[in-house]
C-alpha positions as CSV (number, residue, x, y, z in Angstrom):
1,M,-50.0,66.6,42.5
2,S,-47.3,68.1,44.7
3,R,-44.9,65.9,46.5
4,G,-46.1,67.1,49.9
5,Y,-49.7,66.3,49.1
6,R,-48.8,62.7,48.0
7,C,-46.8,62.2,51.2
8,L,-49.8,63.4,53.3
9,C,-52.2,61.1,51.4
10,T,-49.9,58.2,51.9
11,L,-49.6,58.8,55.6
12,L,-53.4,59.2,56.0
13,L,-54.0,55.9,54.0
14,A,-51.4,54.1,56.2
15,G,-53.1,55.4,59.3
16,A,-56.5,54.2,58.0
17,F,-55.2,50.7,57.5
18,A,-53.3,50.6,60.9
19,A,-56.2,51.9,63.1
20,P,-58.3,48.7,63.1
21,V,-55.2,46.6,64.0
22,M,-54.3,48.9,66.9
23,V,-57.9,49.0,68.2
24,S,-58.5,45.3,68.0
25,G,-55.4,44.6,70.1
26,C,-57.2,46.3,73.0
27,A,-60.4,44.3,72.5
28,A,-59.1,41.3,74.3
29,H,-59.0,43.2,77.5
30,A,-62.4,44.7,77.2
31,E,-65.3,44.0,79.6
32,Y,-68.5,42.6,78.3
33,R,-71.7,41.2,79.7
34,V,-72.4,37.5,79.5
35,Y,-76.0,36.2,80.0
36,D,-76.3,33.1,82.1
37,P,-79.5,31.5,80.8
38,Y,-79.5,28.8,83.5
39,H,-79.8,31.3,86.3
40,S,-81.4,34.1,84.3
41,D,-78.8,36.8,85.1
42,Y,-76.0,38.7,83.6
43,H,-72.3,38.7,84.6
44,V,-69.7,41.2,83.6
45,W,-66.9,39.2,82.0
46,N,-63.8,41.0,83.3
47,H,-60.5,40.2,85.0
48,D,-62.4,39.0,88.1
49,E,-64.6,36.6,86.2
50,V,-61.6,35.3,84.4
51,V,-60.0,34.5,87.7
52,Y,-63.1,32.5,88.7
53,Y,-63.2,30.8,85.4
54,N,-59.6,29.7,85.6
55,Q,-60.2,28.4,89.1
56,W,-63.1,26.4,87.9
57,E,-61.0,24.9,85.1
58,T,-58.3,24.0,87.6
59,E,-60.6,22.5,90.2
60,T,-62.5,20.4,87.6
61,H,-59.2,19.3,85.9
62,R,-60.1,20.8,82.5
63,Q,-57.8,22.1,79.9
64,H,-58.0,25.9,79.3
65,V,-60.6,26.7,76.6
66,D,-62.0,30.1,76.0
67,Y,-65.5,30.4,77.6
68,K,-67.2,31.3,74.4
69,K,-65.8,28.1,72.7
70,R,-67.0,25.7,75.4
71,K,-70.0,23.5,74.7
72,A,-73.3,24.6,76.3
73,D,-73.3,21.8,78.8
74,E,-69.8,22.9,80.1
75,Q,-70.9,26.5,80.2
76,K,-73.9,25.4,82.4
77,E,-71.5,23.5,84.6
78,Y,-69.4,26.6,85.0
79,W,-72.4,28.8,85.9
80,D,-73.7,26.2,88.4
81,W,-70.2,26.2,90.0
82,R,-70.0,29.9,89.9
83,H,-73.3,30.4,91.7
84,S,-72.4,27.8,94.3
85,Q,-69.4,30.0,95.2
86,G,-71.7,32.7,96.6
87,H,-70.1,35.5,94.6
């Protein structure tokens, strides 16, 4: 193999390993839909929803926990509160 070919292969291999790391860094800011089974509707979990969620945590004196990691009864409390806000 020529030196140039090996260098090219090394760069391509390094890029293949680096791509998932670079892409996953952006996933934290992605929007996704969350189903609210208690009110039978969907919500887009984006920056605006995070603002409401943080407000709920503050008003109910809870420590910050990622929504997905909350217990089902706490998620229900959030959606009840969220729907009572009229938004």
